[in-house]
ZATI-357985 format. One line per field, with one value per residue (C-alpha): chain; x, y, z. Coordinates in nm, 4 decimals, always signed. Each point is the difference from the previous one (the first is absolute). Layout:
cadena A|...
X X|...
Y Y|...
Z Z|...
***
This chain:
cadena A|A|A|A|A|A|A|A|A|A|A|A|A|A|A|A|A|A|A|A|A|A|A|A|A|A|A|A|A|A|A|A|A|A|A|A|A|A|A|A|A|A|A|A|A|A|A|A
X -0.3663|+0.1378|+0.3690|+0.0182|+0.4120|-0.0335|-0.2797|+0.2135|+0.3198|-0.2134|-0.1460|+0.2750|+0.2155|-0.3131|-0.0485|-0.3598|-0.1527|-0.0064|-0.2621|+0.0367|+0.2175|+0.2209|-0.2628|-0.2319|+0.2329|+0.1768|-0.3712|-0.0958|+0.3551|-0.1268|-0.3146|+0.2262|+0.2309|-0.3305|-0.1211|+0.3056|+0.0593|-0.3807|+0.0603|+0.3252|-0.1650|-0.3326|-0.2364|-0.0335|+0.2524|-0.0406|+0.1750|+0.2803
Y -1.5759|-0.0296|+0.0220|+0.2444|+0.0206|-0.3848|+0.0490|+0.3218|-0.2349|-0.2627|+0.2029|+0.1357|-0.2769|-0.0929|+0.3041|-0.0181|+0.3484|+0.0750|+0.2255|+0.2388|+0.0907|+0.2613|+0.2268|-0.0030|+0.0769|+0.3190|+0.0712|-0.0052|+0.1608|+0.2954|+0.0055|-0.0239|+0.2962|+0.2434|-0.0356|+0.0866|+0.2585|+0.1137|-0.0001|+0.1880|+0.3464|-0.0501|-0.0467|-0.2448|-0.1652|-0.1803|-0.3982|+0.0797
Z +1.1107|-0.3710|-0.0455|-0.2655|-0.0246|-0.1001|-0.1752|-0.1572|-0.0904|-0.1581|-0.2701|-0.0968|-0.0067|-0.1900|-0.2082|+0.1306|+0.1237|+0.3169|+0.2539|+0.0647|-0.2990|-0.0171|-0.2252|+0.2803|+0.2643|-0.1602|-0.0892|+0.3925|+0.0916|-0.2420|+0.2352|+0.3509|-0.1610|-0.0610|+0.3486|+0.1394|-0.2175|+0.0614|+0.3489|-0.0213|-0.2197|+0.1991|-0.3324|-0.2622|-0.2790|-0.3157|+0.0487|-0.2535
***
């Protein structure tokens, strides 16, 4: 198993990029939010 905390902190300390990035995490969260709205409404919704 990878140690994501170590990898993230090392990348931050060295000024390197880390994957998944904040932008990737944000995009995933937008999809999860849309899924939740869809379930609540019982219909298809757009990803905002």
